[in-house]
N, C-alpha and C positions, 0 to 999 in steps of 0.2 A: 476325153473329159467325161463323157456319158458313162463309160465303163467304170471309171474311178468312182464317180458319184454313186452308181448302182451298187458297187461293192461296199462302199462306206455306209450307205443308207441301209443296205441289207444287214450288215454286221451290227450296226447300232440298233436297228429294229429287232434283230434277234436277241441281242443282249437286254434291251429294254423290256422284252416280253418274258423274261425269266423271273422266277421267284426271288432270286438274289437281288435283282434290281429293285423290286418292290420292297424287300426288307431293308435295303440300303436307303431308299427314300424315306421309309418310316424312321430309321435310325437318325437320318439327317434332321428330320422334323423334331424328333424327340430331343436331340442334342440342342437344337435351336431353342426349343421350349424350355428346357432345363437351364439354358444359359441366360434366360430372361432376367432373373434377379441379379446376375453378375453385371449385366449391362444396364440395370435399373429400368428395364422395359422401355428403353429409349427409342426415339424415332428411327435412329440409324439401325438399331437392332431389328426393328420391324421392316425397315426398308431392305435389309439384306435378304430376308426370306421372300419378300414380295418380288424383288427384282430377280432373284434366282428362279423362283417358280414361273415367273412370266417368261423368262428367256427359255427355260426348258420346254414349257408348253408351246411357245411359238415355234421352236425348232422341231418338236415332235409332230406338230400338225403336218409339216411338210414331209417328214419322213414317213408318217403313216399314210399320207395321200400317195406318195410315190410307191410304197409297198402295195397299196390297194390297186393302183393303176396297173402295175405289173401283173399282179394276180388276176385281175379281171381280163387283161389282154391275153394272158396265157390260157385262161379258162375259155375265152371266146375262140381262140385258135384251136383248142382241143375239141370244142363242140362243133366248130366248122368242119374239122377233119372227120368227126363221127358222121355228120350229115353227108359228107362226100362219100364215105365208105359204106354206109348202110343203103342197101338197095331199097328203093321205094321211098326213101326220105326226100323231102322237097327241098331242092337246092336253093330255091328263092329265099329261104330263111337265112342263108349265109350272109353275114354282114348286117343284119337288121339292127344291131346295137348302135349303128350310126344314124338311125332314123330319129325323128323327133319323138318326144314322149307321147304325143297324141297318136302318131302313126303306130307306135308299138302297142299302145293300149287298144287301138282298133284291131290290130292283128290278134291280140290276146282275146278280145271279145269274140272275134270271128271263130277262133279256134275253140273256145269254150262252147259257142253255139253249135259248131260242127260236132263236137263230142256229145253234146246234149241231144242233138237230132239223131245221132247214131245210136244213142242209148234209148231213144224214144221219149226223152224228157229234157227240159232245160237243165243243163249242167251248171253246177256251181263248184267253187273250190271246196266248200263244206261237203257236198255230195261226194266229190272225188276222194277227199280225205276219209270220209266214212266208209266208202267202198274199199279203200286201201286197208284201213284198220280192220275191217270185218274179215279180211283174209287170214288174220292171225288169231 
């Protein structure tokens, strides 16, 4: 069941992310808008688009979340493998994505402080970005 859902979710997410899907959505809305006078701007006419967009949005939220969950898990597995493979990398970082937000933030703060002390000053993300950009 999990494999079938993953295949279907991946296929739909892939199709939904293509330009043709966006153009199709625009065409559907245009056809709906142009058909307004034919249906005399009725409540039913309005209900059709409201119901359709609500259903599509509701289902897409779950598909997008599923896709993001898989991508994040794959990325974490790859990063964990890099940590294991690189000599001198600290293995205690493997699996930190399972910690609470507060613990992860504390680890990030400690890492930034360590980098700042190594550089002889308090490090910030802006300083790091400026150093990176100055290389080019």
